[in-house]
N, C-alpha and C positions, 0 to 999 in steps of 0.2 A: 597387771599381775598375770603371770604365766603359770598355768597349772598343767602338770604332767604326771601321768600315772604310768610308771614303768617299774619294773623290778629293780631292786637295789643290787649293785654288783656284789659278788661274793667277797666276804671279808679278806680272804687270801689274796685278792686283787687290789686291796686298799692299803695305803700307808697313811700315817698321821704325821703331819709336819706343821709346826706352828699352830696347833690346835685345829687344823683343817684335815678333813678326810679326803685324800686324793687317790687317784688311780696310781698303782705302782708304774714305774716306767715301762716295764715289760708288758704289763697288761694294756697300757695306753697304746703302745706300738702295735699290739695284736689287734686292738679294737679300731685302730685307724683305718679308714677306708682308702681305697686306691686314689680317690680324688684328693684326699689329704696330702698325699705325697706330691701330687701335681700342683695343687694351689698353695701349699705351705712347705715347699721343698726345703727352705732354710731351717725352719723349725723342726722338720722331720730329721734332717741331717744332724742338727744340734742335739736332739734327743738320742739319736743312734750313736753319737760320739760318746755319750755317757755309759753306754754298755760296755763293760770290761771284758766280759766273756759270755758265751752263749748258754750257759748252764740254766740260769733262771728262765730265760726266754724259751729254751727247749723244753723245760719241764711243763710250762704252760701250753706250748704248742702240742706236745705229745698228749698231755692230759685231755685236751679239748679235741684232738684229732684234726688240727687245723692245717692240713697239707697245702691248701691254696694259699693261706696267709704265710705259711713257712716259705713257699716259693717266691712270694712277693717280698718278704723280708730278706731272704737270701739275695735276690736281685738288687734290692736297695742297698744292702751292705757291700756287695760287689761294686756297684756303681760308685760308692763313696770311698773306694780304695781299701775295703776290708774284705779281701778275697778269702783269707783264712777263716774268718768268722762265717762267711757265706758257705764255704766248703763244709764246715762243721755242721751247720744247720742241715744242709743237703745230705750229708753222709748219715747223720744221726736219724733223720726222718726216714730215709731209704732203708737203713738197717732195722728200723721198727716196722717195716712193711708198707710204708706209705709211698705212693707214686707221686713224685714231686716234679713239678714243671717250674723252673725258675723264670720269673718274670721281672723286668725292671720297671718299677712304678714311676720313675723319673723320666723327664723328657730331655734332660741335659746332664752333663757332668758337673761336679762342684768346680767353681772358678778358683778356689783356693784349696790347697792341700792341708787338711787338718791333721794334727798329730794325735795318735791313738795310743798313748802310753798308759 
């Protein structure tokens, strides 16, 4: 048995699916460490492909003042062929007064072009 004492995530970061409480997609991407993008690149790209627009992601980034994470996500989206979404993250965070440095957390480019409709 594994015992862990940690604070529960905020309810606004949770969704319920099939009776399970899960992190929302946006919250999960924000909580993902740089190592996650390196060691689980396919999973990270699949999760990012489910993001339709940056609004929910930006709300959480701005609310938490997550400029470093915003730079990492902008770099990840740009690497995955979603430059417009990366630009929106960068523009919005900069307009809110955050100094943003875009960093690409991946070590390679995707082998296949994913459709982002």
